[in-house]
C-alpha positions, -999 to 999 in steps of 0.1 A, spaced: 303 -115 -667 302 -116 -630 318 -143 -610 296 -163 -586 289 -145 -564 298 -108 -562 281 -103 -528 303 -89 -502 320 -57 -514 354 -44 -506 339 -23 -478 336 -54 -457 373 -51 -452 375 -14 -445 408 -1 -432 416 -6 -395 398 -25 -368 367 -4 -366 342 -31 -357 342 -47 -322 346 -84 -318 369 -92 -348 404 -83 -362 413 -78 -399 445 -92 -414 449 -71 -445 475 -50 -463 463 -19 -444 466 -34 -410 499 -50 -418 526 -38 -393 557 -32 -413 578 -22 -383 575 -57 -367 571 -80 -397 596 -99 -418 592 -125 -446 587 -152 -420 561 -136 -398 536 -109 -405 523 -88 -376 492 -66 -377 481 -35 -359 460 -38 -328 464 -76 -323 489 -102 -313 476 -126 -340 503 -133 -366 507 -151 -399 536 -175 -406 545 -169 -442 574 -192 -449 596 -165 -464 571 -149 -487 579 -112 -492 551 -88 -485 537 -69 -514 505 -51 -523 486 -60 -555 458 -39 -567 430 -56 -587 399 -38 -598 406 -11 -573 409 -36 -544 443 -39 -527 435 -52 -491 444 -88 -499 476 -103 -486 495 -120 -514 497 -158 -511 513 -184 -533 491 -214 -541 499 -249 -527 521 -234 -500 515 -238 -463 506 -208 -442 497 -205 -405 474 -183 -385 490 -180 -350 467 -173 -321 483 -161 -288 475 -179 -256 440 -172 -243 427 -160 -277 399 -179 -293 385 -176 -328 349 -184 -335 347 -175 -372 371 -167 -400 360 -150 -432 383 -149 -463 378 -124 -490 400 -123 -521 410 -124 -557 427 -152 -577 453 -141 -602 452 -175 -619 426 -193 -640 408 -209 -611 391 -193 -581 404 -199 -546 400 -233 -531 408 -235 -495 424 -264 -476 434 -265 -439 447 -288 -413 454 -287 -376 448 -308 -345 421 -332 -355 414 -367 -367 436 -398 -367 456 -386 -397 463 -353 -380 441 -334 -404 412 -314 -393 401 -304 -428 415 -315 -461 387 -311 -486 377 -283 -510 356 -255 -495 319 -263 -491 323 -300 -495 325 -314 -460 327 -307 -423 353 -322 -399 356 -320 -361 346 -285 -349 348 -266 -382 322 -261 -408 331 -246 -442 308 -223 -460 315 -212 -496 302 -183 -517 320 -194 -549 327 -229 -562 324 -229 -600 349 -207 -620 331 -212 -653 296 -206 -663 283 -238 -679 256 -221 -700 274 -190 -714 286 -194 -750 322 -184 -754 325 -162 -785 361 -172 -790 354 -209 -789 319 -223 -788 331 -256 -774 346 -239 -743 323 -223 -717 329 -187 -708 350 -181 -677 335 -158 -651 352 -125 -644 371 -128 -611 357 -101 -590 379 -89 -562 371 -83 -526 341 -105 -516 340 -133 -491 345 -166 -509 348 -188 -478 339 -188 -441 352 -211 -414 326 -215 -387 339 -226 -352 307 -217 -333 303 -252 -319 338 -251 -304 362 -222 -307 396 -227 -323 428 -221 -303 465 -222 -310 476 -223 -346 458 -231 -378 476 -242 -410 460 -237 -444 469 -235 -481 451 -225 -513 448 -248 -543 444 -226 -574 467 -212 -601 496 -189 -595 489 -163 -567 460 -152 -546 453 -120 -527 432 -127 -496 421 -106 -466 411 -124 -434 387 -114 -407 389 -133 -374 361 -131 -349 375 -133 -314 341 -126 -298 314 -152 -300 285 -128 -299 300 -109 -329 305 -142 -347 269 -153 -340 256 -120 -354 278 -124 -385 265 -159 -390 229 -149 -390 230 -146 -428 203 -130 -449 175 -153 -436 152 -139 -462 168 -113 -484 158 -130 -516 124 -132 -534 97 -159 -529 70 -169 -553 41 -190 -541 18 -211 -562 -15 -198 -547 -45 -176 -556 -25 -144 -549 -1 -153 -578 -18 -141 -610 1 -165 -632 -10 -195 -611 -45 -182 -606 -50 -179 -643 -47 -217 -646 -80 -221 -629 -69 -252 -610 -92 -270 -585 -99 -305 -572 -105 -318 -608 -76 -319 -632 -70 -291 -657 -48 -297 -688 -19 -272 -688 3 -268 -718 41 -272 -716 59 -239 -713 31 -222 -694 46 -198 -669 33 -203 -633 57 -179 -615 84 -154 -622 108 -128 -608 114 -102 -635 149 -103 -649 158 -133 -627 138 -164 -633 108 -178 -651 92 -209 -637 72 -230 -661 52 -263 -666 76 -287 -683 52 -306 -706 15 -308 -712 -2 -327 -683 -33 -325 -661 -28 -305 -629 -47 -301 -597 -45 -275 -569 -29 -284 -537 -27 -269 -502 8 -279 -488 32 -262 -464 35 -238 -448 71 -229 -452 86 -197 -436 116 -176 -448 119 -144 -428 85 -127 -429 74 -147 -460 50 -177 -458 46 -202 -486 15 -224 -486 -3 -237 -517 9 -258 -546 0 -278 -577 6 -314 -588 5 -331 -622 -10 -364 -632 17 -383 -650 51 -396 -639 79 -378 -658 98 -398 -685 128 -391 -706 129 -392 -744 133 -430 -743 105 -435 -719 129 -441 -690 128 -427 -654 151 -397 -652 165 -408 -618 176 -442 -633 189 -429 -667 201 -394 -657 184 -381 -688 162 -350 -685 124 -355 -686 105 -345 -717 70 -357 -708 48 -361 -678 47 -338 -647 79 -317 -642 89 -281 -640 114 -259 -659 132 -228 -646 147 -204 -671 174 -185 -652 187 -150 -661 208 -144 -630 234 -163 -610 223 -174 -576 206 -201 -557 171 -216 -563 151 -232 -535 121 -253 -546 95 -261 -520 74 -293 -522 56 -320 -505 86 -344 -501 86 -382 -498 115 -402 -484 108 -430 -509 108 -409 -541 139 -399 -559 144 -363 -570 165 -351 -599 176 -317 -611 190 -312 -646 210 -282 -658 202 -284 -695 209 -320 -702 231 -329 -672 219 -340 -637 234 -319 -610 239 -321 -572 216 -304 -547 207 -300 -510 177 -319 -499 159 -312 -465 125 -324 -453 103 -329 -424 105 -366 -413 89 -385 -385 104 -386 -350 90 -421 -345 111 -435 -373 149 -435 -380 145 -404 -401 139 -382 -371 118 -350 -371 140 -336 -399 164 -353 -423 186 -341 -452 217 -345 -472 238 -327 -499 241 -348 -530 274 -336 -545 283 -337 -581 319 -334 -594 341 -314 -616 336 -277 -623 299 -279 -630 285 -300 -601 275 -328 -626 266 -361 -611 283 -380 -639 316 -363 -630 313 -378 -595 308 -413 -608 270 -413 -600 249 -432 -625 215 -431 -608 198 -412 -579 182 -433 -552 154 -424 -527 164 -400 -499 160 -428 -473 182 -451 -494 208 -424 -497 208 -420 -459 213 -457 -455 241 -462 -479 261 -431 -470 253 -423 -434 243 -457 -420 220 -439 -396 192 -464 -395 187 -490 -368 157 -508 -382 160 -500 -419 197 -503 -428 221 -532 -422 259 -533 -423 273 -558 -448 305 -579 -445 323 -556 -471 316 -526 -449 288 -511 -470 253 -504 -458 222 -521 -473 188 -506 -472 163 -532 -461 130 -517 -452 107 -490 -466 100 -460 -443 80 -439 -468 73 -407 -449 60 -375 -465 61 -340 -454 72 -304 -463 106 -304 -479 129 -284 -502 156 -288 -528 183 -261 -531 209 -258 -558 231 -232 -575 218 -217 -608 235 -197 -636 223 -171 -660 214 -186 -694 208 -221 -680 176 -241 -681 168 -263 -651 145 -293 -651 130 -302 -617 111 -334 -610 102 -363 -587 106 -398 -600 80 -426 -599 56 -398 -588 45 -363 -595 62 -335 -576 38 -313 -556 54 -279 -559 44 -252 -534 66 -224 -547 102 -213 -550 127 -188 -536 157 -172 -552 187 -154 -536 223 -146 -545 238 -156 -511 226 -191 -506 222 -185 -468 185 -184 -462 170 -199 -430 139 -219 -438 114 -235 -414 83 -256 -420 52 -263 -399 45 -299 -389 15 -301 -367 23 -279 -337 60 -281 -342 82 -257 -363 110 -277 -380 142 -260 -392 150 -272 -428 180 -249 -434 199 -227 -410 218 -200 -429 216 -221 -460 231 -252 -444 215 -284 -431 208 -283 -394 221 -307 -368 255 -313 -381 243 -331 -412 271 -332 -437 277 -333 -475 280 -368 -490 290 -383 -523 263 -407 -530 271 -444 -535 248 -461 -559 233 -495 -552 256 -510 -579 286 -489 -568 302 -503 -537 316 -478 -512 352 -470 -517 355 -474 -555 355 -437 -563 386 -419 -552 394 -382 -552 425 -362 -543 423 -331 -521 419 -310 -552 386 -327 -558 400 -345 -589 391 -382 -595 422 -404 -591 432 -440 -591 430 -459 -558 468 -462 -557 474 -425 -560 499 -412 -534 491 -386 -508 458 -378 -492 428 -394 -510 391 -391 -502 369 -421 -505 332 -418 -498 337 -386 -479 366 -399 -457 403 -390 -459 431 -415 -461 469 -412 -465 484 -434 -492 522 -437 -488 
């Protein structure tokens, strides 16, 4: 089975320095005449790698042999000569251990001397943003024929970009230390962009290379429902949109649905405008609200996506800042990216968003110590403390949400999906108005929405705009600082030694 995601083929790191604006540090550009076990030199550049005594060797995996061989949990350094700036670093590789590559790095930065000390894709610090193409080494929904109790590991596919370091806000200069936290050895090729224009071009992303499905009259599955202003009963399991061989999007349970006209959203040349909304609030099997119980809905208005291909799913909706949203992978609530049009006259601003992060290998909320999902505006308050009028600091350092904002507008939820999994998508205390969905395998789509005369960016190359960062949500009954993680992303005791991460911030316990 393919590892998430086999996007960027080996050709990305072709031999030599053929493309203008970047240099490749690979086994084929390695300069044997100058290099030793301490310092690797490369043809056509003065950029070097400090290797701490690691002997150079070439390892071929699946026909790919361009990766430099690294040992896990060992410090290495990219050395930039004076006057050279790097705007973007792409890492492509293969893990010889049981886990895929997880990248850590540090340099001149915050008060602890660390610029970045978090798994890829989980944070941004100072001038660097981390993008990831691969996070989960095991498919949570694939049955392992050798042991049904253990999920099936993905095949580790060599030679695609698994992480990108983006310095477009402020170029990196000097030296940059990093290490990998995986098992055994890793073979990684690096591409360093020394020209900003080339880096910007590389950062454009697909911006619309996936497939969109709109819930409107042009969609025959949707049109067959015959929805109008009056409610029409639709049976659970009714398909309302599909991409052949990729995804089937369905009504979750029998309910009355009405047609809606929401949006528009824009992805590349595609416009999404339309929608449908149910009549009954979703409930779990015990009659509880899924956001409060973290149990998947079985009744009321919700949607189900049956997925046949690994990738990313974007669900477009009429979002509300005072309604909680939950996504379930089979029976488990998972993390997601939320972005929506806000209101510039409120503390939300014209656009607001966050990444609600799960934990462990599967992005499950329960593995991050999350027991309930709050409203988007409450999440903002407790984790970002951005509000002036609606959020107050408490004596213990936590933030308390104090006043309802309740703004609605076009919004989306994005999350990774895996073949063989079933995803339950719903609002809580309300009925989600779904406009359509979009699927891609790269997770880097740029999405905008119309709000009056203004065009609002919801995602830029798959990321939240404006420097918004990933968060680990703090529940109303879960004070900030009582969930601790080490730099491997593992939950630890508060007295654990070394670097620990508390509510998204790093501390050094001695």
